LUMDRENNU-573139 format. One record per residue (C-alpha): residue in three letters; x, y, z. Coordinates in nm, 3 decimals, always signed. Example, Ala and Ser with C-alpha at 12.3 -4.5 7.8 and 13.67 -1.06 7.14 Angstrom:
<atoms>
ATOM type       X       Y       Z
ATOM  ala  +1.230  -0.450  +0.780
ATOM  ser  +1.367  -0.106  +0.714
</atoms>
This chain:
<atoms>
ATOM type       X       Y       Z
ATOM  unk  +2.436  +0.221  +0.217
ATOM  unk  +2.099  +0.213  +0.039
ATOM  unk  +1.805  +0.422  +0.158
ATOM  unk  +1.606  +0.114  +0.095
ATOM  unk  +1.650  -0.244  +0.189
ATOM  unk  +1.494  -0.544  +0.045
ATOM  unk  +1.485  -0.872  +0.203
ATOM  unk  +1.257  -1.162  +0.038
ATOM  unk  +1.190  -1.496  +0.217
ATOM  unk  +0.889  -1.733  +0.248
ATOM  unk  +0.685  -1.535  -0.003
ATOM  unk  +0.734  -1.229  +0.165
ATOM  unk  +0.932  -0.903  +0.047
ATOM  unk  +1.019  -0.692  +0.352
ATOM  unk  +1.098  -0.351  +0.211
ATOM  unk  +1.253  -0.108  +0.494
ATOM  unk  +1.328  +0.252  +0.471
ATOM  unk  +1.675  +0.280  +0.570
ATOM  unk  +1.795  +0.610  +0.699
ATOM  unk  +1.745  +0.547  +1.093
ATOM  unk  +1.991  +0.813  +1.180
ATOM  unk  +1.774  +1.066  +1.029
ATOM  unk  +1.431  +0.884  +1.151
ATOM  unk  +1.408  +0.778  +0.765
ATOM  unk  +1.348  +1.132  +0.652
ATOM  unk  +1.241  +1.108  +0.265
ATOM  unk  +1.484  +1.155  -0.011
ATOM  unk  +1.442  +1.154  -0.391
ATOM  unk  +1.705  +0.866  -0.392
ATOM  unk  +1.482  +0.656  -0.112
ATOM  unk  +1.178  +0.727  -0.339
ATOM  unk  +1.330  +0.635  -0.667
ATOM  unk  +1.449  +0.286  -0.490
ATOM  unk  +1.124  +0.203  -0.329
ATOM  unk  +0.971  +0.246  -0.696
ATOM  unk  +1.215  +0.012  -0.809
ATOM  unk  +1.164  -0.243  -0.577
ATOM  unk  +0.786  -0.224  -0.580
ATOM  unk  +0.805  -0.287  -0.963
ATOM  unk  +1.100  -0.599  -0.937
ATOM  unk  +0.865  -0.753  -0.653
ATOM  unk  +0.530  -0.700  -0.848
ATOM  unk  +0.694  -0.887  -1.129
ATOM  unk  +0.832  -1.180  -0.894
ATOM  unk  +0.615  -1.471  -0.857
ATOM  unk  +0.825  -1.556  -0.543
ATOM  unk  +0.661  -1.271  -0.366
ATOM  unk  +0.312  -1.333  -0.266
ATOM  unk  +0.321  -1.013  -0.044
ATOM  unk  +0.498  -0.714  +0.057
ATOM  unk  +0.575  -0.532  +0.371
ATOM  unk  +0.696  -0.174  +0.404
ATOM  unk  +0.829  -0.055  +0.735
ATOM  unk  +1.102  +0.173  +0.853
ATOM  unk  +1.438  +0.110  +1.029
ATOM  unk  +1.468  +0.206  +1.373
ATOM  unk  +1.201  +0.361  +1.588
ATOM  unk  +0.994  +0.582  +1.312
ATOM  unk  +0.861  +0.507  +1.001
ATOM  unk  +0.934  +0.839  +0.809
ATOM  unk  +0.907  +1.162  +0.941
ATOM  unk  +0.863  +1.359  +0.618
ATOM  unk  +1.087  +1.530  +0.358
ATOM  unk  +1.452  +1.540  +0.446
ATOM  unk  +1.493  +1.924  +0.473
ATOM  unk  +1.886  +1.912  +0.587
ATOM  unk  +1.979  +1.742  +0.219
ATOM  unk  +1.712  +1.895  -0.018
ATOM  unk  +1.503  +2.178  -0.030
ATOM  unk  +1.188  +1.980  -0.133
ATOM  unk  +0.955  +2.299  -0.134
ATOM  unk  +1.161  +2.517  -0.294
ATOM  unk  +1.176  +2.406  -0.675
ATOM  unk  +1.125  +2.692  -0.930
ATOM  unk  +0.798  +2.752  -1.094
ATOM  unk  +0.956  +2.647  -1.434
ATOM  unk  +1.070  +2.312  -1.275
ATOM  unk  +0.939  +2.087  -1.529
ATOM  unk  +1.059  +1.770  -1.349
ATOM  unk  +0.892  +1.831  -1.016
ATOM  unk  +0.636  +1.556  -0.918
ATOM  unk  +0.398  +1.564  -0.622
ATOM  unk  +0.368  +1.197  -0.691
ATOM  unk  +0.699  +1.050  -0.675
ATOM  unk  +0.574  +0.707  -0.586
ATOM  unk  +0.526  +0.568  -0.921
ATOM  unk  +0.371  +0.282  -0.929
ATOM  unk  +0.194  +0.372  -0.591
ATOM  unk  +0.138  +0.078  -0.375
ATOM  unk  -0.235  +0.075  -0.494
ATOM  unk  -0.130  +0.036  -0.836
ATOM  unk  +0.047  -0.298  -0.775
ATOM  unk  -0.085  -0.662  -0.797
ATOM  unk  +0.049  -0.789  -0.487
ATOM  unk  -0.096  -0.704  -0.194
ATOM  unk  +0.098  -0.424  +0.046
ATOM  unk  +0.100  -0.400  +0.401
ATOM  unk  +0.235  -0.078  +0.560
ATOM  unk  +0.394  -0.161  +0.897
ATOM  unk  +0.400  +0.172  +1.034
ATOM  unk  +0.619  +0.111  +1.367
ATOM  unk  +0.669  +0.471  +1.453
ATOM  unk  +0.609  +0.833  +1.390
ATOM  unk  +0.483  +0.893  +1.007
ATOM  unk  +0.470  +1.280  +0.901
ATOM  unk  +0.379  +1.430  +0.587
ATOM  unk  +0.494  +1.220  +0.269
ATOM  unk  +0.593  +0.956  +0.551
ATOM  unk  +0.231  +0.928  +0.631
ATOM  unk  +0.089  +0.966  +0.273
ATOM  unk  +0.319  +0.695  +0.125
ATOM  unk  +0.180  +0.459  +0.375
ATOM  unk  -0.203  +0.568  +0.270
ATOM  unk  -0.140  +0.396  -0.027
ATOM  unk  -0.104  +0.060  +0.099
ATOM  unk  -0.366  -0.203  +0.107
ATOM  unk  -0.372  -0.263  +0.475
ATOM  unk  -0.180  -0.016  +0.731
ATOM  unk  -0.097  -0.134  +1.085
ATOM  unk  +0.011  +0.127  +1.282
ATOM  unk  +0.197  +0.215  +1.630
ATOM  unk  -0.061  +0.305  +1.875
ATOM  unk  +0.153  +0.583  +2.038
ATOM  unk  +0.343  +0.723  +1.749
ATOM  unk  +0.282  +1.070  +1.595
ATOM  unk  +0.102  +1.104  +1.279
ATOM  unk  +0.011  +1.409  +1.055
ATOM  unk  -0.052  +1.514  +0.665
ATOM  unk  +0.119  +1.845  +0.791
ATOM  unk  +0.215  +1.984  +0.444
ATOM  unk  -0.013  +2.285  +0.452
ATOM  unk  +0.171  +2.406  +0.769
ATOM  unk  +0.490  +2.389  +0.570
ATOM  unk  +0.308  +2.626  +0.280
ATOM  unk  +0.255  +2.371  +0.014
ATOM  unk  -0.041  +2.103  +0.024
ATOM  unk  -0.022  +1.699  +0.076
ATOM  unk  +0.100  +1.483  -0.215
ATOM  unk  +0.139  +1.122  -0.331
ATOM  unk  -0.233  +1.134  -0.415
ATOM  unk  -0.330  +1.166  -0.056
ATOM  unk  -0.645  +1.421  -0.156
ATOM  unk  -0.776  +1.111  -0.340
ATOM  unk  -0.671  +0.830  -0.096
ATOM  unk  -0.786  +0.988  +0.213
ATOM  unk  -1.146  +1.069  +0.121
ATOM  unk  -1.186  +0.708  -0.019
ATOM  unk  -1.050  +0.556  +0.318
ATOM  unk  -1.223  +0.786  +0.578
ATOM  unk  -1.456  +1.011  +0.382
ATOM  unk  -1.471  +1.364  +0.270
ATOM  unk  -1.532  +1.518  +0.626
ATOM  unk  -1.249  +1.325  +0.807
ATOM  unk  -1.001  +1.371  +0.529
ATOM  unk  -1.092  +1.754  +0.547
ATOM  unk  -1.009  +1.770  +0.892
ATOM  unk  -0.671  +1.595  +0.846
ATOM  unk  -0.557  +1.747  +0.517
ATOM  unk  -0.682  +2.150  +0.596
ATOM  unk  -0.531  +2.151  +0.943
ATOM  unk  -0.258  +1.920  +0.922
ATOM  unk  -0.271  +1.831  +1.267
ATOM  unk  -0.117  +1.564  +1.478
ATOM  unk  -0.283  +1.260  +1.591
ATOM  unk  -0.201  +0.908  +1.726
ATOM  unk  -0.242  +0.580  +1.633
ATOM  unk  -0.529  +0.479  +1.849
ATOM  unk  -0.716  +0.777  +1.697
ATOM  unk  -0.613  +0.637  +1.326
ATOM  unk  -0.750  +0.337  +1.381
ATOM  unk  -1.081  +0.517  +1.480
ATOM  unk  -1.069  +0.725  +1.201
ATOM  unk  -1.020  +0.418  +0.969
ATOM  unk  -0.663  +0.529  +0.859
ATOM  unk  -0.529  +0.257  +1.041
ATOM  unk  -0.630  -0.095  +0.968
ATOM  unk  -0.555  -0.122  +1.364
ATOM  unk  -0.334  -0.008  +1.611
ATOM  unk  -0.060  -0.199  +1.799
ATOM  unk  +0.207  -0.130  +2.066
ATOM  unk  +0.525  +0.001  +1.836
ATOM  unk  +0.721  -0.324  +1.913
ATOM  unk  +0.440  -0.554  +1.790
ATOM  unk  +0.378  -0.362  +1.437
ATOM  unk  +0.622  -0.525  +1.247
ATOM  unk  +0.544  -0.892  +1.370
ATOM  unk  +0.175  -0.820  +1.311
ATOM  unk  +0.217  -0.700  +0.960
ATOM  unk  +0.448  -1.010  +0.877
ATOM  unk  +0.188  -1.256  +1.033
ATOM  unk  -0.054  -1.124  +0.788
ATOM  unk  +0.191  -1.117  +0.473
ATOM  unk  +0.268  -1.470  +0.551
ATOM  unk  -0.058  -1.567  +0.586
ATOM  unk  -0.146  -1.420  +0.241
ATOM  unk  +0.167  -1.582  +0.109
ATOM  unk  +0.065  -1.923  +0.226
ATOM  unk  -0.302  -1.959  +0.205
ATOM  unk  -0.401  -1.668  -0.065
ATOM  unk  -0.406  -1.791  -0.442
ATOM  unk  -0.150  -1.537  -0.585
ATOM  unk  -0.407  -1.500  -0.907
ATOM  unk  -0.697  -1.453  -0.675
ATOM  unk  -0.504  -1.180  -0.466
ATOM  unk  -0.409  -0.996  -0.794
ATOM  unk  -0.729  -1.006  -0.962
ATOM  unk  -0.935  -0.908  -0.637
ATOM  unk  -0.695  -0.634  -0.538
ATOM  unk  -0.704  -0.486  -0.903
ATOM  unk  -1.075  -0.503  -0.903
ATOM  unk  -1.117  -0.323  -0.573
ATOM  unk  -0.908  -0.020  -0.652
ATOM  unk  -1.035  -0.002  -1.015
ATOM  unk  -1.384  +0.044  -0.853
ATOM  unk  -1.253  +0.316  -0.664
ATOM  unk  -1.082  +0.493  -0.900
ATOM  unk  -1.307  +0.451  -1.183
ATOM  unk  -1.651  +0.494  -0.992
ATOM  unk  -1.795  +0.172  -1.097
ATOM  unk  -2.154  +0.108  -0.988
ATOM  unk  -2.299  -0.248  -0.803
ATOM  unk  -2.396  -0.376  -1.114
ATOM  unk  -2.081  -0.303  -1.316
ATOM  unk  -1.897  -0.459  -1.037
ATOM  unk  -2.139  -0.767  -1.041
ATOM  unk  -2.031  -0.813  -1.411
ATOM  unk  -1.659  -0.785  -1.375
ATOM  unk  -1.697  -1.042  -1.088
ATOM  unk  -1.859  -1.261  -1.307
ATOM  unk  -1.611  -1.226  -1.584
ATOM  unk  -1.316  -1.258  -1.330
ATOM  unk  -1.454  -1.581  -1.166
ATOM  unk  -1.483  -1.717  -1.537
ATOM  unk  -1.088  -1.673  -1.557
ATOM  unk  -1.008  -1.879  -1.219
ATOM  unk  -1.284  -2.143  -1.182
ATOM  unk  -1.217  -2.496  -1.294
ATOM  unk  -0.825  -2.387  -1.325
ATOM  unk  -0.557  -2.553  -1.135
ATOM  unk  -0.566  -2.305  -0.823
ATOM  unk  -0.932  -2.324  -0.788
ATOM  unk  -0.920  -2.708  -0.758
ATOM  unk  -0.622  -2.684  -0.524
ATOM  unk  -0.782  -2.447  -0.309
ATOM  unk  -1.079  -2.688  -0.258
ATOM  unk  -0.853  -2.999  -0.203
ATOM  unk  -0.624  -2.823  +0.035
ATOM  unk  -0.929  -2.716  +0.213
ATOM  unk  -1.072  -3.067  +0.246
ATOM  unk  -0.789  -3.212  +0.331
ATOM  unk  -0.679  -2.981  +0.617
ATOM  unk  -0.352  -2.891  +0.462
ATOM  unk  -0.153  -2.603  +0.296
ATOM  unk  -0.235  -2.541  -0.047
ATOM  unk  +0.029  -2.572  -0.328
ATOM  unk  -0.042  -2.297  -0.567
ATOM  unk  +0.075  -2.325  -0.930
ATOM  unk  -0.087  -2.023  -1.128
ATOM  unk  +0.180  -1.778  -1.237
ATOM  unk  +0.082  -1.380  -1.205
ATOM  unk  +0.371  -1.277  -1.373
ATOM  unk  +0.339  -1.547  -1.650
ATOM  unk  -0.055  -1.536  -1.696
ATOM  unk  -0.164  -1.225  -1.624
ATOM  unk  -0.422  -1.052  -1.817
ATOM  unk  -0.535  -0.687  -1.726
ATOM  unk  -0.855  -0.621  -1.538
ATOM  unk  -1.119  -0.536  -1.827
ATOM  unk  -1.302  -0.197  -1.766
ATOM  unk  -1.679  -0.219  -1.699
ATOM  unk  -1.906  -0.191  -1.975
ATOM  unk  -2.151  +0.132  -1.982
ATOM  unk  -2.472  +0.024  -1.822
ATOM  unk  -2.745  +0.151  -1.618
ATOM  unk  -2.718  +0.051  -1.240
ATOM  unk  -3.034  -0.097  -1.125
</atoms>
């Protein structure tokens, strides 16, 4: 039985962490399967959005200590990495929505932090608890958290390892929104299906890459303005730009034609210039 299941329908890929008997505790095999699924989905034009969730009543309760010794790697273990998600969700072109349907602890939460949108169960428990296990947070959490919530809140979460619920996660900005656990997946799928139908795939891909590149590379406002102008020139006058306006005026669903996998050109780096 796979540690991750993949179901694709109506433009949405549903990736499910699939160890419900262990509350989806993370294993190396689960991480490998997630990486492979991310790559396959990101290169599939039939996938317009990705939803990541957990089987059963939890999202992922952290590393599985019963089958692995994740924190006991020898100092000489050159194969060890604290960033097993490769690519991270924010490195894809396809929008990723984390449907955090229950408890997410440790790596369970740090993986969700890499998604573009997080819909989280209001009454579940969350923590980046690694400092309470004698190690430190992983999956680039020292970058994702301060960019999501600011340094002060990130310090509170990373340095204490404390537990909080979905309502507080929404207040802090970790959750895009909090919902009753039974509504989380339905809400996430509704967002994903809306993207799949109504958002031009190339527009979503370019916008996502520019958004995350701006955070990762520290672009100034004027550098972003230059890149927005350059990327507009890629899409203006193209088939999907015409189709988006026509569909809006005719009050119908759009029929997108541009292929991200076939026509993709990487978003350029910003030129060096002073902001003004």
